C-alpha positions as CSV (number, residue, x, y, z in Angstrom):
1,M,0.0,0.0,0.0
2,S,1.4,3.4,-1.0
3,I,1.9,6.2,1.5
4,E,-0.7,8.3,-0.4
5,T,-3.3,5.5,0.0
6,K,-2.6,5.4,3.7
7,L,-3.1,9.1,4.0
8,E,-6.3,8.9,2.0
9,E,-7.6,6.1,4.3
10,R,-6.8,8.1,7.4
11,A,-8.7,11.1,6.1
12,H,-11.6,8.9,5.0
13,R,-11.8,7.5,8.5
14,A,-12.8,10.9,9.8
15,K,-15.8,10.9,7.4
16,E,-16.8,7.4,8.5
17,I,-16.8,8.5,12.2
18,E,-18.9,11.5,11.4
19,A,-21.4,9.3,9.7
20,L,-21.5,6.9,12.6
21,L,-22.0,9.7,15.1
22,S,-25.0,10.9,13.2
23,D,-26.5,7.4,13.3
24,P,-29.3,7.3,15.9
25,A,-28.4,3.7,16.8
26,V,-24.9,4.8,17.8
27,A,-26.0,8.1,19.4
28,T,-27.8,6.1,22.2
29,N,-24.6,4.2,23.1
30,H,-22.7,6.6,25.4
31,A,-19.5,4.5,25.6
32,R,-19.4,4.2,21.8
33,V,-20.0,7.9,21.2
34,T,-17.2,8.7,23.7
35,T,-14.7,6.5,21.9
36,L,-15.6,7.7,18.4
37,S,-15.6,11.4,19.5
38,R,-12.1,10.9,21.0
39,E,-10.9,9.3,17.8
40,L,-12.4,12.0,15.6
41,G,-10.8,14.7,17.8
42,S,-7.4,13.1,17.2
43,L,-8.0,13.2,13.4
44,R,-9.0,16.8,13.1
45,D,-5.6,18.4,12.6
46,F,-4.6,15.6,10.2
47,V,-7.8,16.2,8.1
48,V,-7.1,20.0,7.9
49,E,-3.5,19.2,6.8
50,F,-4.7,16.6,4.3
51,E,-7.3,18.8,2.7
52,A,-4.7,21.6,2.2
53,W,-2.2,19.1,0.7
54,D,-5.0,17.7,-1.6
55,R,-5.8,21.3,-2.9
56,L,-2.1,21.9,-3.5
57,R,-1.9,18.7,-5.6
58,K,-4.9,19.7,-7.7
59,D,-3.6,23.2,-8.2
60,R,-0.2,21.8,-9.2
61,D,-1.7,19.4,-11.7
62,S,-3.9,22.2,-13.2
63,A,-0.8,24.4,-13.6
64,K,1.1,21.6,-15.3
65,L,-1.7,21.2,-17.8
66,M,-1.6,24.9,-18.6
67,A,2.2,24.9,-18.9
68,S,2.0,22.2,-21.5
69,D,-1.0,23.6,-23.4
70,P,0.1,24.5,-26.9
71,T,-2.9,26.8,-27.4
72,L,-1.6,29.2,-24.8
73,D,1.1,31.8,-25.5
74,A,4.6,31.4,-24.2
75,E,4.2,33.9,-21.3
76,M,1.1,32.2,-20.0
77,R,2.8,28.8,-20.2
78,S,5.9,30.2,-18.4
79,M,3.7,31.6,-15.6
80,A,1.9,28.3,-15.3
81,A,5.2,26.4,-15.1
82,D,6.4,28.7,-12.3
83,E,3.1,28.2,-10.4
84,A,3.4,24.4,-10.9
85,T,6.9,24.5,-9.4
86,E,5.7,26.6,-6.4
87,K,2.7,24.3,-5.7
88,E,5.0,21.2,-6.1
89,A,7.3,22.5,-3.4
90,L,4.4,23.4,-1.0
91,A,2.8,20.0,-1.6
92,A,6.1,18.2,-0.9
93,S,6.3,20.1,2.5
94,G,2.7,19.2,3.2
95,F,3.4,15.5,2.4
96,D,6.3,15.4,4.8
97,R,4.1,16.8,7.6
98,L,1.4,14.3,6.8
99,K,3.8,11.4,7.0
100,R,4.9,12.5,10.4
101,M,1.3,12.9,11.6
102,L,0.5,9.5,10.1
103,V,3.1,7.7,12.2
104,A,3.1,10.0,15.2
105,N,-0.2,8.8,16.5
106,D,-1.5,5.3,16.9
107,A,-5.0,4.3,17.9
108,D,-4.1,4.6,21.6
109,S,-2.3,7.9,21.5
110,N,-5.2,10.0,22.8
111,R,-6.2,7.6,25.6
112,N,-5.8,8.1,29.3
113,A,-3.4,5.8,31.0
114,I,-3.1,3.4,34.0
115,V,0.4,3.3,35.5
116,E,1.9,0.6,37.7
117,I,5.2,1.1,39.6
118,R,6.7,-1.8,41.5
119,A,9.9,-1.9,43.6
120,G,12.4,-4.3,42.1
121,A,15.9,-5.3,43.3
122,G,17.2,-3.4,46.2
123,G,14.9,-3.9,49.2
124,D,13.9,-0.8,51.0
125,E,16.0,1.4,48.7
126,A,14.1,0.1,45.7
127,A,10.8,0.9,47.4
128,L,12.0,4.4,48.1
129,F,13.0,4.8,44.5
130,A,9.5,3.5,43.4
131,R,8.1,6.3,45.6
132,D,10.4,8.8,43.9
133,L,9.2,7.7,40.5
134,F,5.6,8.0,41.6
135,L,6.2,11.6,42.8
136,M,8.0,12.4,39.5
137,Y,4.9,11.4,37.5
138,E,2.7,13.2,39.9
139,Y,4.6,16.4,39.5
140,F,4.6,15.9,35.7
141,S,0.9,15.3,35.6
142,K,0.2,18.5,37.6
143,K,2.3,20.5,35.1
144,R,0.2,19.0,32.3
145,G,-3.1,19.7,34.1
146,W,-3.9,16.0,34.2
147,K,-6.1,14.3,36.9
148,L,-4.3,11.6,38.9
149,E,-6.4,9.0,40.7
150,L,-4.6,6.6,43.1
151,M,-6.0,3.2,42.5
152,D,-4.0,0.9,44.8
153,G,-0.8,1.1,46.8
154,S,1.4,-0.8,49.3
155,M,3.7,1.2,51.6
156,T,6.8,0.2,53.5
157,D,7.7,1.0,57.1
158,H,10.4,3.5,55.8
159,G,8.0,5.5,53.6
160,G,8.7,3.7,50.4
161,M,6.3,2.0,48.0
162,K,6.3,-1.7,47.3
163,A,3.8,-1.1,44.5
164,V,1.4,1.6,43.4
165,T,-1.2,1.8,40.7
166,F,-2.8,5.0,39.5
167,S,-4.7,6.4,36.6
168,L,-4.0,9.7,34.7
169,A,-6.7,11.5,32.7
170,G,-6.1,14.4,30.4
171,T,-4.9,15.3,26.9
172,N,-2.8,12.7,25.1
173,V,-1.7,11.0,28.3
174,F,-0.7,7.7,26.8
175,Q,1.1,9.4,23.9
176,Q,3.2,11.3,26.4
177,L,4.0,8.4,28.8
178,K,4.0,5.2,26.7
179,F,7.8,5.1,26.5
180,E,8.1,5.0,30.3
181,S,7.4,1.2,30.5
182,G,10.4,-0.8,31.5
183,V,13.1,-1.1,34.3
184,H,14.2,2.2,35.8
185,R,17.6,1.9,37.7
186,V,18.9,4.2,40.4
187,Q,22.5,4.5,41.6
188,R,22.9,6.5,44.8
189,V,24.0,6.3,48.4
190,P,21.1,5.1,50.6
191,Q,20.4,7.1,53.8
192,T,21.1,4.0,55.8
193,E,24.6,3.5,54.2
194,T,27.3,4.7,56.7
195,A,30.3,3.9,54.5
196,G,29.1,6.1,51.6
197,R,28.9,3.3,49.1
198,I,26.7,3.7,46.0
199,H,24.0,1.1,45.7
200,T,22.1,0.1,42.6
201,S,18.3,-0.5,42.9
202,T,15.5,-0.9,40.4
203,A,11.8,-0.3,39.9
204,T,9.6,-1.4,37.1
205,V,7.0,0.8,35.3
206,A,4.1,-0.3,33.2
207,V,2.0,2.2,31.3
208,L,-1.2,0.9,29.9
209,P,-3.8,2.7,27.7
210,E,-7.1,2.9,29.6
211,V,-9.9,1.6,27.5
212,E,-13.7,1.8,27.6
213,E,-16.0,-1.1,28.1
214,V,-16.9,-1.0,24.4
215,D,-13.2,-1.5,23.5
216,I,-12.8,-4.8,25.2
217,D,-15.4,-7.5,25.7
218,I,-15.2,-9.2,29.1
219,R,-17.8,-11.9,29.8
220,L,-19.0,-12.1,33.3
221,Q,-18.7,-15.9,33.3
222,D,-15.0,-15.5,32.6
223,I,-14.4,-13.6,35.8
224,Q,-13.8,-15.2,39.2
225,E,-14.5,-12.7,42.0
226,E,-13.1,-13.0,45.6
227,F,-13.8,-10.6,48.5
228,M,-11.6,-10.4,51.5
229,R,-10.5,-8.1,54.3
230,A,-7.9,-5.6,53.2
231,G,-4.4,-6.1,54.7
232,G,-2.1,-3.5,56.2
233,P,-2.9,-0.2,57.9
234,G,-6.4,1.2,57.4
235,G,-8.2,1.5,60.7
236,Q,-11.0,-0.6,62.1
237,N,-12.8,-0.9,58.8
238,V,-10.0,-3.0,57.5
239,N,-10.7,-5.6,60.1
240,K,-14.5,-5.6,60.0
241,T,-15.4,-5.5,56.3
242,S,-14.4,-7.5,53.3
243,S,-13.7,-4.5,51.1
244,A,-10.7,-5.9,49.2
245,V,-11.4,-7.4,45.8
246,R,-9.5,-9.9,43.7
247,L,-10.6,-10.5,40.1
248,T,-9.2,-13.4,38.1
249,H,-9.8,-13.6,34.4
250,I,-10.1,-17.4,33.9
251,P,-9.1,-17.6,30.2
252,T,-5.8,-15.7,30.6
253,G,-5.1,-16.2,34.3
254,I,-4.6,-12.5,34.9
255,S,-5.4,-11.7,38.5
256,I,-5.8,-8.3,40.0
257,K,-6.3,-7.3,43.7
258,M,-7.5,-3.9,44.8
259,Q,-7.8,-2.9,48.5
260,D,-7.0,0.8,48.6
261,E,-10.6,1.9,49.1
262,S,-12.8,1.0,52.0
263,S,-15.7,0.6,49.5
264,Q,-15.9,-2.9,47.9
265,R,-17.7,-1.4,44.9
266,K,-14.9,1.1,44.2
267,N,-12.3,-1.5,44.6
268,R,-14.1,-3.7,42.1
269,D,-14.6,-0.9,39.6
270,R,-10.9,-0.1,39.8
271,A,-9.9,-3.7,39.4
272,M,-12.1,-4.0,36.3
273,R,-10.5,-0.9,34.8
274,L,-7.0,-2.3,35.2
275,L,-8.2,-5.7,33.9
276,R,-9.6,-4.1,30.8
277,A,-6.4,-2.3,30.2
278,M,-4.3,-5.4,30.7
279,L,-6.5,-7.5,28.4
280,Y,-6.5,-4.8,25.8
281,E,-2.7,-4.6,25.8
282,Q,-2.6,-8.4,25.4
283,Q,-5.2,-8.4,22.6
284,Q,-3.3,-5.6,20.7
285,A,-0.1,-7.6,20.8
286,A,-1.8,-10.6,19.5
287,I,-3.8,-9.1,16.6
288,N,-1.3,-6.5,15.5
289,K,1.5,-8.6,14.1
290,E,3.0,-5.7,12.2
291,R,3.5,-3.8,15.4
292,A,5.1,-6.8,17.1
293,E,7.4,-7.3,14.1
294,N,8.5,-3.7,14.0
295,R,9.1,-3.2,17.8
296,K,12.8,-3.8,17.3
297,N,12.8,-0.7,15.2
298,Q,11.0,1.4,17.7
299,V,12.1,3.0,21.0
300,G,12.3,-0.2,23.1
301,T,9.7,-2.9,23.4
302,G,7.9,-1.5,26.4
303,D,8.7,-4.8,28.2
304,R,9.0,-4.5,32.0
305,S,12.2,-6.6,31.9
306,E,14.0,-4.1,29.6
307,K,16.4,-1.7,31.4
308,I,15.5,1.7,29.9
309,R,16.9,4.4,32.1
310,T,19.5,5.1,34.9
311,Y,19.2,7.8,37.5
312,H,22.7,8.5,38.9
313,F,22.5,10.8,41.9
314,K,26.2,11.5,42.5
315,E,26.6,12.8,38.9
316,N,23.1,14.4,38.9
317,R,22.6,12.4,35.7
318,V,19.7,10.7,33.9
319,T,20.6,8.5,30.9
320,D,18.0,6.8,28.7
321,H,19.8,3.8,27.2
322,R,17.4,3.3,24.3
323,I,18.4,6.5,22.5
324,G,21.6,7.5,24.3
325,F,20.0,10.6,25.8
326,T,21.7,12.1,28.8
327,T,20.9,15.1,30.9
328,H,22.7,16.4,34.0
329,S,19.5,17.7,35.5
330,L,18.4,14.7,37.6
331,D,17.0,17.0,40.3
332,R,14.7,18.7,37.8
333,V,13.7,15.5,36.2
334,L,12.5,14.1,39.5
335,Q,10.5,17.3,39.9
336,G,8.5,16.4,36.9
337,E,10.5,18.2,34.2
338,L,10.3,15.4,31.6
339,D,9.5,17.4,28.5
340,E,13.0,17.3,27.0
341,L,13.3,13.6,27.6
342,I,9.9,12.7,26.3
343,A,10.4,14.8,23.2
344,A,13.7,13.0,22.4
345,L,12.0,9.6,22.8
346,Q,9.1,10.7,20.6
347,E,11.4,12.0,17.9
348,A,13.5,8.9,17.9
349,D,10.4,6.7,17.6
350,L,9.1,9.0,14.8
351,D,12.4,8.7,12.8
352,A,12.3,4.9,13.1
353,K,8.7,4.7,11.9
354,L,9.3,7.1,9.0
355,S,12.2,4.9,7.9
356,N,9.9,1.9,8.0
357,L,7.3,3.7,5.9
């Protein structure tokens, strides 16, 4: 399939969505309308650019016809040739912009995200690092004006986080954070280290696109539900009510436990949201073979086992190993100043995708 055909299909998709949204049968389905409206919103800038490029192509072709028309005088043909050259250059620039827009956004780019952070190797120091990463993303989300909702968490006695799950809602959340998935490594002197030796600890991050019910079909008979008392601190309610929820998706074996809320219903709702996101990610990997085959050409695989970044405190350095990006502003990065790093990751991924086009 040519790139031109791909561009035309993307523009045509916007018209399909507009037709669907005007369908009374679709208009009564709130979840479907939400999903379609979000997709249409992500296509608007592309459609504007595509229509401008299409006009330039038509103008160029008309000018070329005039330039080769023997019935016209030499001056008219010369003016038409100059116009054709000008339109050709403008169309070429528009084509480059459209190619970048074509590969920059996938179907999940404009979705919200669910983020999981888990302490890895390093004991208490790893849990403290997991907390630092959570705060980093919290600061970043505030700068972006996103809404952060804590879904579940497990603290340590020293103020660290064994694990934390939270959702982020806003504009293009998944597009901004999708390259954060993987192993994050910290090298620093722990507060409890008396000899001043640098220790290495890790934490894993998983960023999942949050999906609507309409995007993933979960049959109730495939879900095993368990209700239990929440563990850890939480006051008398923890000991008296079975508010914790564990959902197990029988076909895949995926099991999720939520106990952060005192409300059983809220814990179940949050567990279902995370389950949908995990099943969607699994489904996408299975049905999109092209994406799986091309991952080696993109910025990392997003796998939790892949070491993607090192935070070296003594040198105030952050290095992203996938693209060789280094900044000596670790203090600012941990305060949520991730724009430069994210932009570099997006640009590297864009260049790889363009080369694959």
